[in-house]
Structure formats: structure tokens, C-alpha cells
C-alpha positions in Angstrom: -5.8 14.9 -6.1 -6.6 14.3 -2.5 -5.1 16.4 0.2 -1.8 15.0 1.3 -2.3 14.9 5.1 -0.5 12.1 6.8 -2.3 9.9 9.2 -0.3 9.1 12.2 -0.4 6.3 14.7 2.5 5.6 17.2 0.8 3.3 19.7 3.2 0.6 21.0 2.4 -2.8 22.5 3.3 -3.3 26.1 4.4 -6.7 27.5 0.9 -7.3 29.0 -0.8 -6.4 25.7 1.5 -8.7 23.8 0.3 -11.5 26.0 -3.3 -10.5 25.4 -2.6 -10.5 21.6 -1.1 -14.0 21.7 -4.1 -15.2 23.6 -6.4 -13.8 20.9 -4.2 -15.3 18.2 -4.4 -18.7 19.7 -8.2 -18.4 20.0 -8.5 -17.2 16.5 -6.4 -20.2 15.2 -8.8 -22.5 16.9 -11.7 -21.0 15.0 -12.8 -18.2 17.4 -14.0 -15.5 15.0 -14.7 -13.0 17.8 -11.0 -13.3 18.8 -9.9 -12.3 15.3 -12.5 -9.5 15.3 -10.7 -8.2 18.4 -7.4 -8.3 16.6 -9.0 -6.3 13.7 -10.3 -3.7 16.1 -6.9 -3.5 17.8 -4.8 -3.0 14.7 -6.9 -1.7 11.8 -6.3 2.0 12.6 -2.5 1.5 12.7 -2.5 -0.6 9.5 -4.8 1.8 7.8 -2.5 4.7 8.7 0.5 3.1 7.2 -1.3 2.1 4.0 -2.9 5.5 3.7 0.5 7.2 4.0 1.8 4.9 1.2 -1.2 5.5 -1.2 -2.6 8.8 -0.1 -6.0 7.5 -1.2 -8.6 6.8 1.4 -10.6 4.3 -0.7 -7.5 2.3 -1.7 -6.3 2.3 1.9 -9.6 1.0 3.2 -9.7 -1.7 0.5 -6.1 -2.8 1.1 -6.5 -2.8 4.9 -9.5 -5.1 4.6 -7.7 -7.3 2.1 -4.8 -7.5 4.6 -7.0 -8.8 7.4 -8.7 -11.3 5.0 -5.3 -12.6 3.9 -4.1 -12.6 7.5 -7.1 -14.7 8.6 -6.6 -17.2 5.8 -2.9 -17.5 6.6 -3.2 -17.4 10.4 -2.0 -21.0 10.7 1.3 -19.9 9.1 2.0 -17.4 11.9 4.6 -19.1 14.1 4.7 -16.4 16.8 8.4 -15.9 16.2 7.7 -12.2 15.7 4.9 -10.0 17.1 1.5 -10.3 15.5 1.4 -6.7 14.3 4.8 -7.1 12.6 3.6 -10.1 10.8 0.3 -8.3 9.9 2.2 -5.2 8.7 4.3 -7.3 6.5 1.2 -8.6 4.8 -0.2 -5.1 4.5 3.0 -3.5 3.2 3.5 -6.2 0.6 0.0 -5.9 -0.7 0.4 -2.2 -0.8 3.7 -2.4 -2.7 2.1 -4.8 -5.2 -0.8 -2.4 -5.6 1.5 0.6 -6.2 3.7 -1.3 -8.6 0.7 -2.4 -10.7 -0.9 1.1 -10.7 2.4 3.0 -10.8 0.8 5.5 -8.5 2.8 8.5 -7.6 1.7 9.1 -4.0 2.3 12.0 -1.7 2.4 12.5 2.1 3.0 15.4 4.3 5.5 15.9 7.1 2.8 17.9 9.0 2.8 15.0 11.6 6.4 13.8 11.2 8.6 13.5 14.2 10.4 16.7 15.3 12.8 14.8 17.5 15.1 13.5 14.8 15.3 11.7 11.4 14.2 13.5 8.3 12.2 16.0 10.2 15.2 17.2 12.0 17.4 17.2 8.9 15.0 19.3 7.0 14.6 22.0 9.7 17.1 24.1 7.7 14.6 24.5 4.9 13.0 27.6 6.5 15.3 30.4 7.6 12.5 31.9 9.6 11.5 28.8 11.5 13.7 27.4 14.3 11.2 25.5 16.4 9.3 23.1 14.1 9.3 21.9 10.6 5.5 22.3 10.7 5.9 26.1 10.3 8.0 25.6 7.2 5.7 23.4 5.3 3.5 26.1 3.6 2.4 26.9 0.1 5.0 26.3 -2.5 7.5 24.7 -0.1 4.9 22.2 0.9 4.2 21.3 -2.7 7.9 20.9 -3.4 8.3 18.6 -0.5 5.5 16.4 -1.8 7.0 16.4 -5.2 10.4 15.4 -3.8 8.8 12.6 -1.8 7.0 11.3 -4.8 10.3 10.8 -6.6 11.4 8.2 -4.0 11.0 4.5 -4.9 8.1 2.7 -3.3 10.4 0.8 -1.0 12.2 3.9 0.2 9.0 5.8 0.7 7.5 2.8 2.6 10.5 2.8 5.0 10.1 6.5 5.5 6.4 6.1 6.3 7.1 3.3 8.8 9.9 5.1 10.5 8.7 8.8 10.5 4.9 8.4 10.6 4.3 5.1 12.4 7.3 5.4 14.6 8.6 1.9 14.2 12.2 1.0 14.9 14.8 -0.4 12.5 14.3 -3.9 13.8 10.5 -3.9 13.3 10.8 -2.3 9.8 13.4 -4.9 8.8 11.0 -7.7 9.7 8.1 -6.1 7.9 10.2 -5.4 4.8 12.0 -8.7 5.0 15.4 -7.2 4.9 18.3 -6.5 7.3 18.5 -3.6 9.7 21.5 -2.4 7.8 19.3 -2.2 4.7 16.7 -0.2 6.6 19.4 2.3 7.7 20.9 2.6 4.3 17.5 3.2 2.7 16.7 5.8 5.2 20.0 7.5 4.7 19.6 7.3 0.9 16.1 8.8 1.1 17.3 11.7 3.2 20.1 12.3 0.7 17.7 12.2 -2.2 15.3 14.6 -0.5 18.1 17.0 0.3 19.2 16.8 -3.3 15.7 17.5 -4.7 15.3 20.4 -2.3 18.8 21.8 -2.7 17.6 25.3 -3.7 15.5 25.5 -0.6 18.3 24.2 1.7 20.8 26.8 0.7 
């Protein structure tokens, strides 16, 4: 089994860069392949990071990332610019990944080594280690690390996907809702459920 080290990317689009992206999209729609190449360069690392954290397999992540861009290019005319391009692209990538996981029934793992220490699950799990009060990174060692991975593997694909998008890629509830094609309330409830499940699976370490 491959080492479960999470890939992290939290870059955000600024107003100016959004305008640049829309310009590239319009050029790509008109048949400018170099413009689409620029979009690939801009987003492949972020998309790869999300897919890798869902599959924990570098080869699968690379293949699915490439497949996502191929599908995006073929479907570019359907992008109505009502949402940001990366949200639309992420939806394609996440859906392809979920289909892949469902078919293969892969039990994937990812580490909280790079998860946010500012809140969310990382904050809720600080209590795991009685000797660590500054960072969850110090608690994720040896047997505990393995138990966390085992607990995360028990989450459904959709719950694990939302955790990846929220904790690893740093997306907000609104962006995740668009990507997952659900309401923000559903995103919040799934995150809450995931935390409850993780705490249940790790009960002996939380006490």
C-alpha cells in the first residue's frame, strides 16, 4: 500500500485572475488550444491534489486528472460561466473519481499531516493526544496514525470527498456544494456526520 501522505493545495483565485481565466475559457471555446493548455497548467496541480487525496494512488490520480481535462475540453461549450471554471472543472474531476471508486470499491486513505489546524476536524481531533496541545501533527504517529487512516477509510466516498475538499483543498461550503451538486446544508451535515463518525471510530483514543 502506498504511503498515505496528503497532497495539499489551497491557492485561491483573485478577481483579476478570474478575469484572466474567463478570457482563456473564451479563447479555448473558439478553438485556441494554447488557451486550454494554459488552463491545464493553472489547475492541474490543484485537481491532482484533490483526486490523489480521494484515491491515495498516484497513477490513478494522474490518469483521472488527465481524463478530467479531456472531458472538460470536450464539454467546454456546455460551460455557461455561471460558476467559476475551477468549480466546474472540480465537479467533473470529483464525479469521475467517485465513479472510479465505486467501480473499484477502493478503500483509500489519507493523512491529516497537512490538514488545517485552525478548525474543522483537525481542531476537533486535537484531544486525541494528551501530550500534544499545539498541533495535531504531533499526535499522528505510529499506531494512532494507522487508526486514523482506518477510521477515515470507513467513511463513504461522498463523505470522504467533502472532507478532502474542505480540509485539504480549503474550499468553502458554497464551492463544495457546487462541485458535489448538493446544497450547502448537505455539505454541513455531511461534514458534521463525518466528524461524529471519526470520533466514534476513535472513541478509545479520545477518552
